[in-house]
C-alpha beads as a LAMMPS data file, in Angstrom:
LAMMPS data file: protein, C-alpha beads

167 atoms
166 bonds

1 atom types
1 bond types

-500.0 500.0 xlo xhi
-500.0 500.0 ylo yhi
-500.0 500.0 zlo zhi

Masses

1 110.0

Atoms # bond

1 1 1 -24.599 -63.663 -213.562
2 1 1 -25.243 -63.811 -209.856
3 1 1 -26.928 -61.131 -207.840
4 1 1 -24.807 -59.104 -205.451
5 1 1 -26.518 -60.918 -202.562
6 1 1 -25.392 -64.300 -203.907
7 1 1 -21.881 -63.018 -204.596
8 1 1 -21.686 -61.684 -201.039
9 1 1 -22.899 -65.042 -199.704
10 1 1 -20.177 -66.870 -201.681
11 1 1 -17.552 -64.618 -200.121
12 1 1 -18.960 -65.175 -196.613
13 1 1 -18.954 -68.943 -197.067
14 1 1 -15.393 -68.929 -198.398
15 1 1 -14.217 -67.014 -195.316
16 1 1 -16.136 -69.338 -193.029
17 1 1 -14.461 -72.255 -194.769
18 1 1 -11.006 -70.687 -194.343
19 1 1 -11.657 -70.221 -190.619
20 1 1 -13.003 -73.785 -190.365
21 1 1 -9.899 -75.129 -192.103
22 1 1 -7.543 -73.311 -189.756
23 1 1 -9.469 -74.507 -186.702
24 1 1 -9.561 -78.091 -188.022
25 1 1 -5.808 -78.207 -188.593
26 1 1 -5.181 -76.679 -185.158
27 1 1 -7.708 -79.040 -183.570
28 1 1 -6.002 -82.064 -185.086
29 1 1 -2.643 -81.179 -183.534
30 1 1 -3.526 -79.387 -180.274
31 1 1 -3.706 -81.560 -177.158
32 1 1 -7.297 -82.670 -176.507
33 1 1 -6.834 -84.465 -173.248
34 1 1 -4.286 -85.531 -170.695
35 1 1 -4.515 -88.937 -169.103
36 1 1 -2.830 -89.209 -165.716
37 1 1 -2.254 -92.723 -164.370
38 1 1 -1.279 -93.358 -160.768
39 1 1 -0.610 -89.597 -160.313
40 1 1 2.829 -90.033 -161.932
41 1 1 2.360 -91.023 -165.578
42 1 1 0.921 -88.285 -167.813
43 1 1 0.070 -88.655 -171.492
44 1 1 -1.172 -85.790 -173.649
45 1 1 -3.194 -86.730 -176.711
46 1 1 -4.242 -84.859 -179.820
47 1 1 -6.192 -86.428 -182.667
48 1 1 -2.982 -86.959 -184.631
49 1 1 -0.985 -88.334 -181.702
50 1 1 -3.902 -90.569 -180.719
51 1 1 -4.151 -91.968 -184.235
52 1 1 -0.391 -92.505 -184.287
53 1 1 -0.560 -94.364 -180.965
54 1 1 -3.331 -96.596 -182.311
55 1 1 -1.089 -97.539 -185.242
56 1 1 1.890 -98.217 -182.956
57 1 1 -0.299 -100.367 -180.702
58 1 1 -1.427 -102.461 -183.664
59 1 1 -5.050 -101.262 -183.439
60 1 1 -5.286 -100.968 -187.228
61 1 1 -9.084 -101.136 -187.591
62 1 1 -9.613 -98.401 -184.989
63 1 1 -6.739 -96.441 -186.579
64 1 1 -8.445 -96.592 -190.000
65 1 1 -11.896 -95.698 -188.674
66 1 1 -10.743 -92.725 -186.618
67 1 1 -8.257 -91.504 -189.247
68 1 1 -10.896 -91.686 -191.972
69 1 1 -13.700 -89.968 -190.104
70 1 1 -11.649 -87.473 -188.100
71 1 1 -9.063 -86.499 -190.721
72 1 1 -9.820 -87.742 -194.249
73 1 1 -13.585 -87.030 -194.351
74 1 1 -13.338 -83.449 -193.032
75 1 1 -10.389 -82.618 -195.314
76 1 1 -12.254 -84.093 -198.303
77 1 1 -15.354 -82.142 -197.331
78 1 1 -13.329 -78.914 -197.107
79 1 1 -11.686 -79.549 -200.499
80 1 1 -15.076 -80.152 -202.139
81 1 1 -16.569 -77.045 -200.544
82 1 1 -13.622 -74.911 -201.714
83 1 1 -14.110 -76.341 -205.215
84 1 1 -17.833 -75.577 -205.209
85 1 1 -17.321 -72.076 -203.831
86 1 1 -14.350 -71.093 -206.010
87 1 1 -16.468 -69.795 -208.856
88 1 1 -19.962 -68.472 -209.205
89 1 1 -21.067 -70.863 -211.925
90 1 1 -23.939 -73.195 -211.276
91 1 1 -22.573 -76.533 -210.113
92 1 1 -22.766 -79.702 -212.139
93 1 1 -25.559 -82.097 -210.972
94 1 1 -22.965 -84.742 -210.009
95 1 1 -21.263 -82.247 -207.686
96 1 1 -24.623 -81.394 -206.140
97 1 1 -25.366 -85.081 -205.507
98 1 1 -21.934 -85.577 -203.944
99 1 1 -22.353 -82.474 -201.795
100 1 1 -25.774 -83.657 -200.571
101 1 1 -24.373 -87.114 -199.845
102 1 1 -21.488 -85.711 -197.820
103 1 1 -23.859 -83.346 -196.064
104 1 1 -26.436 -86.023 -195.251
105 1 1 -24.117 -88.836 -194.164
106 1 1 -20.970 -87.050 -193.116
107 1 1 -22.436 -84.536 -190.712
108 1 1 -22.148 -86.794 -187.661
109 1 1 -19.061 -88.796 -188.615
110 1 1 -16.411 -86.572 -187.008
111 1 1 -18.235 -85.992 -183.745
112 1 1 -19.382 -89.585 -183.309
113 1 1 -15.949 -91.065 -183.877
114 1 1 -14.324 -88.664 -181.413
115 1 1 -16.926 -89.456 -178.756
116 1 1 -16.491 -93.191 -179.297
117 1 1 -12.712 -92.872 -179.165
118 1 1 -12.858 -90.896 -175.923
119 1 1 -15.257 -93.446 -174.433
120 1 1 -12.898 -96.272 -175.378
121 1 1 -9.990 -94.490 -173.714
122 1 1 -12.074 -93.740 -170.629
123 1 1 -13.331 -97.314 -170.281
124 1 1 -9.858 -98.778 -170.777
125 1 1 -8.407 -96.513 -168.090
126 1 1 -11.187 -97.092 -165.578
127 1 1 -10.458 -96.013 -162.019
128 1 1 -6.678 -96.017 -162.413
129 1 1 -6.550 -92.788 -164.391
130 1 1 -7.950 -89.301 -164.512
131 1 1 -8.638 -87.407 -167.706
132 1 1 -8.215 -83.669 -168.140
133 1 1 -9.758 -81.943 -171.175
134 1 1 -7.689 -79.347 -173.110
135 1 1 -8.546 -76.633 -175.656
136 1 1 -7.805 -78.914 -178.626
137 1 1 -11.081 -80.720 -177.993
138 1 1 -13.030 -77.469 -178.160
139 1 1 -11.122 -76.176 -181.203
140 1 1 -11.747 -79.444 -183.036
141 1 1 -15.423 -79.402 -182.009
142 1 1 -15.895 -75.823 -183.239
143 1 1 -14.182 -76.713 -186.525
144 1 1 -16.533 -79.687 -186.989
145 1 1 -19.582 -77.527 -186.280
146 1 1 -18.402 -74.755 -188.634
147 1 1 -17.769 -77.277 -191.415
148 1 1 -21.273 -78.669 -190.899
149 1 1 -22.734 -75.134 -190.992
150 1 1 -20.743 -74.255 -194.113
151 1 1 -21.857 -77.455 -195.833
152 1 1 -25.496 -76.824 -194.985
153 1 1 -25.294 -73.183 -196.119
154 1 1 -23.533 -74.174 -199.355
155 1 1 -26.182 -76.781 -200.121
156 1 1 -28.945 -74.188 -199.606
157 1 1 -27.143 -71.544 -201.659
158 1 1 -26.469 -73.882 -204.568
159 1 1 -29.952 -75.402 -204.464
160 1 1 -31.453 -71.904 -204.661
161 1 1 -29.440 -71.341 -207.834
162 1 1 -30.701 -74.509 -209.507
163 1 1 -33.308 -73.936 -212.195
164 1 1 -36.748 -74.898 -210.976
165 1 1 -38.745 -77.141 -213.328
166 1 1 -41.740 -75.382 -214.783
167 1 1 -45.083 -76.695 -213.676

Bonds

1 1 1 2
2 1 2 3
3 1 3 4
4 1 4 5
5 1 5 6
6 1 6 7
7 1 7 8
8 1 8 9
9 1 9 10
10 1 10 11
11 1 11 12
12 1 12 13
13 1 13 14
14 1 14 15
15 1 15 16
16 1 16 17
17 1 17 18
18 1 18 19
19 1 19 20
20 1 20 21
21 1 21 22
22 1 22 23
23 1 23 24
24 1 24 25
25 1 25 26
26 1 26 27
27 1 27 28
28 1 28 29
29 1 29 30
30 1 30 31
31 1 31 32
32 1 32 33
33 1 33 34
34 1 34 35
35 1 35 36
36 1 36 37
37 1 37 38
38 1 38 39
39 1 39 40
40 1 40 41
41 1 41 42
42 1 42 43
43 1 43 44
44 1 44 45
45 1 45 46
46 1 46 47
47 1 47 48
48 1 48 49
49 1 49 50
50 1 50 51
51 1 51 52
52 1 52 53
53 1 53 54
54 1 54 55
55 1 55 56
56 1 56 57
57 1 57 58
58 1 58 59
59 1 59 60
60 1 60 61
61 1 61 62
62 1 62 63
63 1 63 64
64 1 64 65
65 1 65 66
66 1 66 67
67 1 67 68
68 1 68 69
69 1 69 70
70 1 70 71
71 1 71 72
72 1 72 73
73 1 73 74
74 1 74 75
75 1 75 76
76 1 76 77
77 1 77 78
78 1 78 79
79 1 79 80
80 1 80 81
81 1 81 82
82 1 82 83
83 1 83 84
84 1 84 85
85 1 85 86
86 1 86 87
87 1 87 88
88 1 88 89
89 1 89 90
90 1 90 91
91 1 91 92
92 1 92 93
93 1 93 94
94 1 94 95
95 1 95 96
96 1 96 97
97 1 97 98
98 1 98 99
99 1 99 100
100 1 100 101
101 1 101 102
102 1 102 103
103 1 103 104
104 1 104 105
105 1 105 106
106 1 106 107
107 1 107 108
108 1 108 109
109 1 109 110
110 1 110 111
111 1 111 112
112 1 112 113
113 1 113 114
114 1 114 115
115 1 115 116
116 1 116 117
117 1 117 118
118 1 118 119
119 1 119 120
120 1 120 121
121 1 121 122
122 1 122 123
123 1 123 124
124 1 124 125
125 1 125 126
126 1 126 127
127 1 127 128
128 1 128 129
129 1 129 130
130 1 130 131
131 1 131 132
132 1 132 133
133 1 133 134
134 1 134 135
135 1 135 136
136 1 136 137
137 1 137 138
138 1 138 139
139 1 139 140
140 1 140 141
141 1 141 142
142 1 142 143
143 1 143 144
144 1 144 145
145 1 145 146
146 1 146 147
147 1 147 148
148 1 148 149
149 1 149 150
150 1 150 151
151 1 151 152
152 1 152 153
153 1 153 154
154 1 154 155
155 1 155 156
156 1 156 157
157 1 157 158
158 1 158 159
159 1 159 160
160 1 160 161
161 1 161 162
162 1 162 163
163 1 163 164
164 1 164 165
165 1 165 166
166 1 166 167
């Protein structure tokens, strides 16, 4: 049985994960930036519309990389965290290893891919376009940071519940 402190912490982390999930979904669909070319042509892009445009343009490798790290990895991370936080039982060692792996290697994936994608767009446009940032970028960024915080907090909480080997 968990202490009331641990039970309270589970509840806090679940709520943080719910908020993160809502922000992530919103951040995927809200416009992140507008590219204006020659003062006349305007294109609004969200993560989802940008990924779709990559597919339509035949940029399949970039499509896969950005879709995986900006959509699939965070959604997988959220699903795993919900699974680990759904009950108060001590997690199986395999789940702990997977959680640590996702935490260690996945923490930068979403941010790095978005920065690289924005740099690619900026370089391709050069001096013929201007880029305006929209709230979707900030919503997505906050979601990424909250997911990272939730993952880190979950790892600490679950590690504190692991039995310590006697010395």
